[in-house]
C-alpha positions in Angstrom: 0.1 0.3 -0.1 2.9 2.2 0.2 2.8 3.0 -3.3 -0.4 3.9 -3.6 0.5 7.4 -1.6 2.6 8.5 -4.5 1.2 10.7 -7.1 4.1 9.3 -9.1 6.7 6.6 -7.6 9.8 4.8 -9.5 10.5 0.5 -8.9 13.0 -1.0 -10.6 13.4 2.1 -12.9 10.3 2.1 -14.0 7.8 5.0 -13.3 4.3 4.3 -12.4 2.3 6.9 -12.5 -0.9 7.0 -9.8 -4.7 7.5 -11.1 -6.1 8.4 -8.1 -5.3 12.6 -8.0 -7.0 12.6 -4.2 -3.9 11.1 -3.1 -2.5 14.7 -2.3 -5.5 16.5 -1.7 -7.3 14.3 1.3 -5.5 14.6 4.9 -5.0 11.4 6.3 -4.4 9.4 2.9 -3.6 6.3 3.6 -4.4 3.8 0.2 -6.7 3.9 -2.5 -7.6 2.0 -5.6 -9.1 3.3 -8.8 -11.0 0.8 -11.3 -12.8 1.5 -14.7 -14.3 -0.5 -17.0 -17.7 -0.1 -19.7 -19.9 -2.1 -17.3 -19.1 -0.7 -14.2 -18.2 2.4 -14.8 -16.0 4.7 -12.4 -15.0 3.1 -9.2 -12.8 4.2 -6.6 -11.9 2.7 -2.7 -9.8 5.0 -0.7 -8.3 4.7 2.9 -8.0 7.3 5.4 -6.6 7.9 8.7 -8.3 11.0 10.3 -7.2 9.9 14.2 -10.2 8.4 15.2 -8.7 5.4 16.4 -9.8 3.4 13.2 -9.9 3.7 9.4 -12.3 6.2 7.3 -13.1 3.6 4.7 -14.6 5.4 1.3 -16.0 2.8 -1.8 -17.8 4.8 -4.9 -19.6 2.4 -7.6 -20.8 3.0 -10.8 -19.6 6.8 -11.1 -18.2 8.1 -14.1 -14.6 8.2 -14.9 -13.9 11.9 -13.4 -17.0 11.6 -11.0 -15.9 9.2 -9.0 -13.2 11.3 -7.5 -15.5 14.3 -6.6 -18.1 11.8 -5.3 -15.4 10.2 -2.9 -14.1 14.0 -2.2 -18.3 14.7 -1.0 -18.4 12.3 1.1 -15.0 12.9 2.8 -16.2 16.2 3.4 -19.1 14.6 4.8 -17.8 12.8 7.0 -15.7 15.6 8.3 -18.1 18.4 8.6 -20.4 16.2 10.8 -17.5 14.6 12.8 -19.4 11.6 12.5 -18.8 9.1 15.5 -18.3 5.9 13.5 
């Protein structure tokens, strides 16, 4: 999961670009996984550590390619704004 925290990483002289641009946009970002197919649409799962004593996991399914990031950020902001006791 360490590699998912970087927007770009080089391993064995190969560069890998992270397609999850929220990696540097959400405080406490630990890991993320993007996915897209014509059938499933845009999907995104992210794990965050906000100091609640347990991780926050946000999963977006069936969005569109760019919308999955917007949807995940909206969910993140809703959780933080309400300080939901999870």
